[in-house]
N, C-alpha and C positions, 0 to 999 in steps of 0.2 A: 860270162858271170857278174862280169863287175857291171855291164851296162843293165843288166836283168836286177841285181841289187838296186843298182842309180833306182828305174822304176818302178820299183816296189816301195822305196822309200820314198819317192816324189809322191805315191799314190795313198799312203799312208797319210802324209804331212798334208795333204791335200783335203784327205776327210775329215782328219785333226783341225783345222784351220777353220771348215765348213761348218762344223756341228761342237764345237769345243763349247762357245757360249748359250747352245739351243737346251743342253743337259738340265733336266730338273731333278734335284735332291729334297725328294720329300719323304719324311718318315723314317723312323725304325722299327725291326722288326722282332727286336730284342723280347723275349716271353711270350711268343706265339705259336702256340701248341703247331706238332705236325699236320699236316691233314686238313688245316681252316686256309680260311681266306686271307690273304693278305691285305690289308687296303690298299697299300701302293706298295711297289720295289722304289727302288733306286734311279728310275726313270719315269715315275708317277704312273704305271700300271696298274691294274688288280690283279693276282698272281694267285696261285695257289702250292703251299707251303707242299714239299718231297715227302712221303711218308717214309722213305728209306732215303741213303744217301751214300749207299755203296756203289755205285755208278753215275760216273759226272763227265759231261762237254764242258769242254773250256774254251770258250771264244774270244780273244784277246791276252794278250802277255801279262799286261797287270794281274786281270784277274789269276792265270795260273802261279805268279810269282805268291797272290794272296793266296790260293787254296793248297801251295804245298808248303808255303807258310804254319799254315792254320793244323796241317799232317794230312791232307788229305790229295799227296802226291800219287800215291798206289792206285787212289779211286779214278783219277782220271784215264778216261776209256779214248778218249778223243782230245785233240786239242789241235789249233790254229799252228799254220806254217809260223808264224813268228814265236810262235812259243817254241818251240824248234830248242834254244839255246836254254831252256831255262831250268835248273838243275833241279832235281828231285820227279821226273817225268819220266815215265818211260821212253825207250828211244822206241822210233819210226813210227809214233801215234800222231803227231805233228801235221798233220796233211791237208787240214780245211783250211779251203781259199775265202775267209772271212768276208769276201765281198762279191761270191760266187757261191753261197751254201749251196751242199745238195743234201735236200731237205728228206728224201726218203732214204739216202743212206743214213742221215742222223736218228731217223725214226725205227730202221732198222736195227740199230746198235741199241735201241731199248735202256737210254739214259733214267734215270733217277730224277736228274734236273740237270738243263744247260746254261752256263751261266755265257752271257753274252754282252759284249761292249757296245756300247751306244752309236756308234759309229755306224754301227749297220743298218741304222732302223733313220730315216730320213722323214722331220717331220711334216706331221700331215698327211702322208701316204700309209699304204698297208702294212698293218706289222707283217714283216717279213718270214717270220716264223711260225707264224697264225697255223700251218696244217700241221706243226710240232706239239705246240700247246693243245687243238683240238686233236689230239692223239693220245691227250690224257698225259704228257712229259711235262713238267716244268720248266718254264721258261724266264730266267732272270736277266732282264736288261741292266746293265752298271753301265751310270755316265762317265763320261771323259771330265772325271774329277778339274776340278778349276785350280783348290787349293790344299795346301795339306791338310786343316781343317776335314774337308771332304775326303780328300784319302784315307784317313783315321777312321771316318765313319764308314765309307766303303769297307775296311778292312772286320767293323764293329756287325757291318752290315750280313755282309757273306759267313761270318762266325755265327752269327743269329739264326742265320739259315740253315746252316749244317747243324746246328744244336751244343756248338762249343764256345759259349761266350766269354768263359774264362779266359780263353787261349786266345778269341780276337782283341782282347781288352787287355792281357800282358801283352800282345805283337805292338797294339799302339800306345802303349808306355812306353815302353823301349824305344821305340819310336820320337817320343817326344823327350825322353833322359836325353837323349843322343843329340836332337836339337837343341836341348837347354845349353847342355855344355855346350855346342859349335858359339849359339850366340852370346852366350856369356861373356865368350873371349873375342867375339864379333864388335860387343861393346864396349869394348876398352880401345878401340883404335878409333884416334884422334884424326888422324887424315886419309879421310876414305876415297879409296880409288875409285874408278870410272870404268866400267866393263860392259864391250859388245860381247854377247854372245851368240853364235851363229848355228841355226838348226839347217841351211840349206843354201850352199856355194853360189856364185853364180852360174848362168845366167839369172836366177829367179834365188836371190839371197833373199831368206826371211828371219827376221827377229821376234823378238814379243815386249810385251810392255805389262803394266798391270794386268790384274783379275787371271794371271796364272802363278804355277805354283813355285814355277821357274825364276819368277820374278823375284818374289816369296826367300827364294832361297838366297839371292844376290843380295837382299837385304840384309839374311840372318847371318853371312859372314863377315858385315858391316861397311858392303861395296856398294856403289850406288850405279843403277841399272841406266846407262846410258838415253835410253828409252824409255825412262819411267815418265814422260809426259806424254805416251800412247798409251792403247788400250788392248789387250788382245793378242793376236798371233796375225804379222803384216808381214808385206814386201819391205827389205832394205834397197834403197839405192846407194850407187858405191860412193858418189858424192855428198851423200848424205852423211854416211859414214865418214868420211874428210871430216865435214864439219866439226861432226860430234867430240872428233878427236880420242877414242877411250885409250887407258892407262894400261888397260886389261885386255885382250882379248880370247876368250874361251871358244872353242867350236865342238862340234857332237856330230861332225858329220862323219860315218862311217864306212861310206863307200868309195872316197878318193885314197888314193897309194898314200899321200903325204897331206892331208889337209892342213897340217902347220904350214907346211914348206907353200903350199898354195897361197896361202896367205900372206906369208912374208913379201912374195915373188909377184906380188899383182902391179901393174900398173897403175902409179898414183899414188900408193898408198905408203911409200917410204915417210912419208911426213908423220904418218898418225903414230902417235907417240907410243904405243903398244908395239907395231912394226918395228920404229926407228931402235926400239929398247932390245927386244927380241920378246919380249911379256905376251907371246903366241902359247897357249897351253889344249891341248887336244881333253876334253873331257869323256869318258864311255858315255856313249849311245843308248844303251838301251836303261843305266839307272837313273839318267836324268830324263829321260823322256817315258818311262813307263810310270803313270800313276798309284807304287807302290810303296811298300815301306820300305823296299830299297832304296829311294831316293836321298835316305841318309848316306849311302858310299857315294853317292855324287855330292852330295854337299860337303864332305869331308875333301873328296878329291879339287871341287872348285876352292873350297878355304884356303887349302895348300897351295892352288896355283897362284892365289891373286895376292895370299897373305903369309909367305913360307918361313918367314921367324916369328909370326903369331904361333900358327897353327905349325908346331913341327908333330 
Protein backbone atom coordinates (compact mmCIF):
# COMPACT_ATOMS: atom_id res chain seq x y z
CA UNK A 1 0.00 0.00 0.00
CA UNK A 2 2.82 2.40 0.86
CA UNK A 3 4.55 1.64 -2.45
CA UNK A 4 1.28 2.33 -4.31
CA UNK A 5 0.83 5.57 -2.37
CA UNK A 6 4.38 6.61 -3.29
CA UNK A 7 3.73 5.91 -6.95
CA UNK A 8 0.50 7.88 -6.97
CA UNK A 9 2.11 10.86 -5.26
CA UNK A 10 5.01 10.78 -7.71
CA UNK A 11 2.57 10.73 -10.64
CA UNK A 12 0.61 13.68 -9.32
CA UNK A 13 3.81 15.59 -8.59
CA UNK A 14 5.10 14.97 -12.11
CA UNK A 15 1.87 16.24 -13.62
CA UNK A 16 1.88 19.27 -11.35
CA UNK A 17 5.44 20.21 -12.26
CA UNK A 18 4.74 19.78 -15.96
CA UNK A 19 1.51 21.73 -16.10
CA UNK A 20 1.67 24.35 -13.35
CA UNK A 21 2.78 27.23 -15.54
CA UNK A 22 0.74 26.23 -18.58
CA UNK A 23 -2.55 27.14 -16.91
CA UNK A 24 -4.31 30.21 -18.26
CA UNK A 25 -6.47 32.33 -15.96
CA UNK A 26 -8.83 34.50 -17.97
CA UNK A 27 -12.08 36.18 -17.15
CA UNK A 28 -14.72 35.87 -14.43
CA UNK A 29 -18.21 34.42 -14.90
CA UNK A 30 -19.85 36.57 -12.23
CA UNK A 31 -23.37 37.49 -13.23
CA UNK A 32 -23.56 35.28 -16.35
CA UNK A 33 -27.05 33.70 -16.50
CA UNK A 34 -27.44 29.91 -16.45
CA UNK A 35 -27.74 28.31 -19.87
CA UNK A 36 -25.77 31.01 -21.68
CA UNK A 37 -22.30 30.60 -23.15
CA UNK A 38 -19.46 31.64 -20.89
CA UNK A 39 -16.78 33.18 -23.10
CA UNK A 40 -13.93 31.47 -21.25
CA UNK A 41 -13.59 29.11 -18.36
CA UNK A 42 -10.56 29.31 -16.05
CA UNK A 43 -8.54 27.31 -18.57
CA UNK A 44 -9.42 29.66 -21.41
CA UNK A 45 -11.98 27.46 -23.19
CA UNK A 46 -15.61 28.35 -24.09
CA UNK A 47 -18.20 26.60 -21.96
CA UNK A 48 -21.96 26.57 -21.48
CA UNK A 49 -23.09 27.08 -17.90
CA UNK A 50 -25.39 24.39 -16.48
CA UNK A 51 -29.10 25.10 -16.21
CA UNK A 52 -29.25 22.84 -13.14
CA UNK A 53 -26.68 22.42 -10.34
CA UNK A 54 -28.08 19.36 -8.60
CA UNK A 55 -25.59 16.71 -9.79
CA UNK A 56 -21.87 17.52 -9.88
CA UNK A 57 -18.77 15.50 -10.70
CA UNK A 58 -15.58 16.86 -9.13
CA UNK A 59 -12.21 15.79 -10.51
CA UNK A 60 -9.38 17.28 -8.47
CA UNK A 61 -9.35 17.51 -4.64
CA UNK A 62 -9.00 21.30 -4.56
CA UNK A 63 -12.19 21.58 -6.64
CA UNK A 64 -13.89 19.17 -4.24
CA UNK A 65 -12.82 21.17 -1.18
CA UNK A 66 -14.17 24.39 -2.68
CA UNK A 67 -17.46 22.75 -3.68
CA UNK A 68 -17.95 21.41 -0.16
CA UNK A 69 -17.20 24.82 1.37
CA UNK A 70 -19.78 26.37 -0.96
CA UNK A 71 -22.42 23.93 0.32
CA UNK A 72 -22.48 21.50 -2.61
CA UNK A 73 -20.94 18.45 -0.92
CA UNK A 74 -24.17 16.46 -1.15
CA UNK A 75 -24.56 17.42 -4.82
CA UNK A 76 -21.31 15.65 -5.72
CA UNK A 77 -22.33 12.35 -7.32
CA UNK A 78 -18.79 11.25 -8.17
CA UNK A 79 -15.27 12.45 -7.41
CA UNK A 80 -11.68 11.40 -8.07
CA UNK A 81 -9.81 9.05 -5.78
CA UNK A 82 -7.60 11.86 -4.44
CA UNK A 83 -10.75 13.51 -3.04
CA UNK A 84 -11.56 10.51 -0.86
CA UNK A 85 -10.34 12.24 2.34
CA UNK A 86 -12.24 15.50 1.76
CA UNK A 87 -14.72 15.99 4.60
CA UNK A 88 -18.25 16.67 3.39
CA UNK A 89 -18.62 14.26 0.49
CA UNK A 90 -20.47 10.97 0.62
CA UNK A 91 -18.34 7.89 1.26
CA UNK A 92 -17.74 5.50 -1.59
CA UNK A 93 -18.01 7.99 -4.44
CA UNK A 94 -14.33 8.94 -4.74
CA UNK A 95 -13.27 6.36 -7.29
CA UNK A 96 -12.46 8.15 -10.56
CA UNK A 97 -8.91 7.92 -11.89
CA UNK A 98 -8.20 11.48 -13.06
CA UNK A 99 -5.50 10.21 -15.43
CA UNK A 100 -7.62 7.43 -16.93
CA UNK A 101 -11.19 8.70 -16.90
CA UNK A 102 -14.05 6.38 -17.90
CA UNK A 103 -16.01 8.77 -20.13
CA UNK A 104 -18.91 6.38 -20.69
CA UNK A 105 -19.35 6.05 -16.94
CA UNK A 106 -19.25 9.82 -16.46
CA UNK A 107 -21.90 10.32 -19.16
CA UNK A 108 -24.06 7.56 -17.65
CA UNK A 109 -24.20 9.51 -14.37
CA UNK A 110 -25.83 12.40 -16.28
CA UNK A 111 -24.23 15.17 -14.18
CA UNK A 112 -25.23 18.78 -14.67
CA UNK A 113 -21.61 19.93 -14.55
CA UNK A 114 -18.12 18.44 -14.33
CA UNK A 115 -15.40 20.46 -12.62
CA UNK A 116 -12.04 19.04 -13.66
CA UNK A 117 -8.46 19.94 -12.87
CA UNK A 118 -6.34 21.29 -15.70
CA UNK A 119 -3.75 18.62 -14.82
CA UNK A 120 -5.73 16.24 -17.03
CA UNK A 121 -5.46 18.41 -20.15
CA UNK A 122 -2.20 18.54 -22.10
CA UNK A 123 -1.75 21.87 -23.91
CA UNK A 124 -2.20 21.43 -27.64
CA UNK A 125 -3.75 17.97 -27.30
CA UNK A 126 -7.36 17.00 -27.92
CA UNK A 127 -9.83 17.75 -25.14
CA UNK A 128 -9.95 14.50 -23.11
CA UNK A 129 -13.57 15.19 -22.09
CA UNK A 130 -14.83 16.18 -25.55
CA UNK A 131 -17.23 13.22 -25.57
CA UNK A 132 -18.71 14.40 -22.26
CA UNK A 133 -19.31 17.97 -23.39
CA UNK A 134 -20.67 16.66 -26.71
CA UNK A 135 -23.28 14.78 -24.67
CA UNK A 136 -24.60 18.14 -23.44
CA UNK A 137 -22.83 18.12 -20.09
CA UNK A 138 -21.08 21.29 -18.93
CA UNK A 139 -17.36 20.59 -18.52
CA UNK A 140 -15.34 23.26 -16.72
CA UNK A 141 -11.57 23.01 -16.50
CA UNK A 142 -9.87 24.56 -13.49
CA UNK A 143 -6.17 25.53 -13.66
CA UNK A 144 -3.53 24.57 -11.13
CA UNK A 145 -3.40 28.01 -9.58
CA UNK A 146 0.08 29.31 -8.84
CA UNK A 147 -0.79 32.15 -6.46
CA UNK A 148 -3.05 32.96 -3.55
CA UNK A 149 -4.86 35.54 -5.70
CA UNK A 150 -5.59 32.87 -8.30
CA UNK A 151 -6.94 30.52 -5.62
CA UNK A 152 -9.36 33.24 -4.56
CA UNK A 153 -10.46 33.64 -8.18
CA UNK A 154 -11.03 29.88 -8.38
CA UNK A 155 -13.37 30.12 -5.40
CA UNK A 156 -15.25 33.06 -6.89
CA UNK A 157 -15.42 31.36 -10.29
CA UNK A 158 -16.91 28.09 -9.02
CA UNK A 159 -19.32 30.04 -6.82
CA UNK A 160 -20.48 32.09 -9.81
CA UNK A 161 -20.98 29.01 -12.00
CA UNK A 162 -23.19 27.56 -9.28
CA UNK A 163 -25.07 30.81 -8.67
CA UNK A 164 -23.80 31.37 -5.12
CA UNK A 165 -21.53 34.38 -5.63
CA UNK A 166 -22.11 35.67 -2.10
CA UNK A 167 -20.89 32.42 -0.55
CA UNK A 168 -17.77 32.47 -2.71
CA UNK A 169 -17.00 36.05 -1.78
CA UNK A 170 -17.45 35.25 1.91
CA UNK A 171 -15.02 32.30 1.72
CA UNK A 172 -12.45 34.38 -0.16
CA UNK A 173 -12.83 37.22 2.35
CA UNK A 174 -12.44 34.89 5.36
CA UNK A 175 -9.35 33.43 3.75
CA UNK A 176 -7.80 36.86 3.29
CA UNK A 177 -8.58 37.93 6.86
CA UNK A 178 -6.64 34.92 8.16
CA UNK A 179 -3.76 35.59 5.79
CA UNK A 180 -3.62 39.26 6.76
CA UNK A 181 -3.48 38.29 10.44
CA UNK A 182 -0.50 36.05 9.78
CA UNK A 183 1.12 38.64 7.50
CA UNK A 184 0.86 41.33 10.19
CA UNK A 185 2.74 39.09 12.63
CA UNK A 186 5.25 38.08 9.97
CA UNK A 187 6.07 41.71 9.28
CA UNK A 188 7.15 42.17 12.92
CA UNK A 189 9.98 39.66 12.48
CA UNK A 190 13.37 41.34 12.12
CA UNK A 191 15.63 38.27 11.98
CA UNK A 192 14.13 36.25 9.15
CA UNK A 193 14.89 32.53 9.11
CA UNK A 194 15.71 30.65 5.91
CA UNK A 195 13.47 27.71 4.98
CA UNK A 196 13.76 24.68 2.71
CA UNK A 197 10.40 23.06 1.92
CA UNK A 198 10.68 19.49 0.64
CA UNK A 199 7.91 18.20 -1.62
CA UNK A 200 9.57 14.93 -2.59
CA UNK A 201 12.47 13.10 -0.90
CA UNK A 202 15.51 11.38 -2.44
CA UNK A 203 16.17 10.00 -4.93
CA UNK A 204 13.97 12.59 -6.62
CA UNK A 205 14.07 15.61 -4.34
CA UNK A 206 11.75 18.44 -5.39
CA UNK A 207 11.15 21.93 -4.03
CA UNK A 208 9.92 25.27 -5.40
CA UNK A 209 10.82 28.90 -5.97
CA UNK A 210 8.91 32.01 -7.01
CA UNK A 211 5.67 31.75 -8.94
CA UNK A 212 4.10 29.28 -6.49
CA UNK A 213 1.63 29.86 -3.68
CA UNK A 214 3.89 27.96 -1.28
CA UNK A 215 6.67 30.48 -1.91
CA UNK A 216 4.18 33.24 -1.11
CA UNK A 217 3.29 31.44 2.10
CA UNK A 218 6.92 31.30 3.24
CA UNK A 219 7.19 35.05 2.69
CA UNK A 220 3.88 35.76 4.46
CA UNK A 221 5.10 34.13 7.69
CA UNK A 222 8.19 36.34 7.60
CA UNK A 223 10.69 33.72 6.43
CA UNK A 224 12.99 33.38 3.40
CA UNK A 225 12.79 30.58 0.86
CA UNK A 226 16.36 29.29 0.32
CA UNK A 227 15.41 28.84 -3.35
CA UNK A 228 13.94 32.30 -3.87
CA UNK A 229 16.34 32.73 -6.78
CA UNK A 230 14.63 29.86 -8.62
CA UNK A 231 11.22 29.74 -10.30
CA UNK A 232 8.47 27.15 -10.25
CA UNK A 233 9.01 23.54 -9.25
CA UNK A 234 12.39 21.91 -9.78
CA UNK A 235 14.64 19.02 -8.69
CA UNK A 236 17.04 19.58 -5.82
CA UNK A 237 20.38 17.91 -5.11
CA UNK A 238 21.70 17.15 -1.66
CA UNK A 239 24.85 19.12 -2.40
CA UNK A 240 22.81 22.20 -3.32
CA UNK A 241 20.86 22.02 -0.09
CA UNK A 242 23.97 21.61 2.05
CA UNK A 243 25.32 24.74 0.42
CA UNK A 244 22.02 26.60 0.96
CA UNK A 245 22.17 25.64 4.67
CA UNK A 246 18.57 26.47 5.74
CA UNK A 247 17.69 27.39 9.31
CA UNK A 248 14.49 25.34 9.13
CA UNK A 249 13.37 22.41 6.98
CA UNK A 250 9.69 21.72 6.32
CA UNK A 251 8.43 18.58 4.58
CA UNK A 252 5.01 17.64 3.25
CA UNK A 253 6.08 14.11 2.29
CA UNK A 254 3.35 11.77 3.55
CA UNK A 255 4.22 8.36 2.10
CA UNK A 256 7.24 7.77 4.34
CA UNK A 257 6.66 6.43 7.84
CA UNK A 258 8.91 9.09 9.38
CA UNK A 259 9.80 11.86 6.88
CA UNK A 260 11.34 14.03 9.62
CA UNK A 261 13.56 11.18 10.81
CA UNK A 262 14.51 10.48 7.20
CA UNK A 263 15.78 14.04 6.80
CA UNK A 264 17.54 14.05 10.16
CA UNK A 265 19.49 10.90 9.27
CA UNK A 266 20.56 11.62 5.70
CA UNK A 267 24.30 11.17 5.14
CA UNK A 268 26.17 14.46 4.90
CA UNK A 269 23.28 16.58 6.21
CA UNK A 270 24.46 16.91 9.80
CA UNK A 271 26.23 20.16 8.91
CA UNK A 272 22.95 21.79 7.83
CA UNK A 273 21.83 24.20 10.55
CA UNK A 274 18.22 22.93 10.52
CA UNK A 275 19.35 19.33 10.99
CA UNK A 276 22.02 20.18 13.56
CA UNK A 277 19.46 22.10 15.67
CA UNK A 278 16.59 19.66 15.14
CA UNK A 279 14.51 22.28 13.29
CA UNK A 280 12.80 19.85 10.89
CA UNK A 281 9.00 19.76 10.81
CA UNK A 282 6.27 17.92 8.96
CA UNK A 283 3.51 19.99 7.32
CA UNK A 284 0.17 18.50 6.30
CA UNK A 285 0.40 17.42 2.67
CA UNK A 286 -3.22 18.07 1.75
CA UNK A 287 -3.61 21.61 3.05
CA UNK A 288 -0.20 22.68 1.78
CA UNK A 289 -0.49 21.19 -1.72
CA UNK A 290 -4.11 21.72 -2.73
CA UNK A 291 -4.88 25.20 -4.09
CA UNK A 292 -8.02 25.92 -2.09
CA UNK A 293 -9.04 28.07 0.88
CA UNK A 294 -7.62 25.35 3.15
CA UNK A 295 -4.05 26.54 2.54
CA UNK A 296 -4.71 28.84 5.51
CA UNK A 297 -4.42 25.81 7.83
CA UNK A 298 -1.03 24.97 6.33
CA UNK A 299 0.01 28.61 6.63
CA UNK A 300 -0.62 28.59 10.38
CA UNK A 301 1.20 25.25 10.67
CA UNK A 302 4.23 26.61 8.81
CA UNK A 303 4.23 29.81 10.85
CA UNK A 304 4.18 27.99 14.19
CA UNK A 305 6.92 25.61 13.08
CA UNK A 306 9.29 28.36 11.93
CA UNK A 307 8.48 31.02 14.56
CA UNK A 308 6.84 29.28 17.56
CA UNK A 309 7.42 32.29 19.83
CA UNK A 310 5.62 34.66 17.45
CA UNK A 311 2.72 32.48 16.25
CA UNK A 312 1.45 31.00 19.49
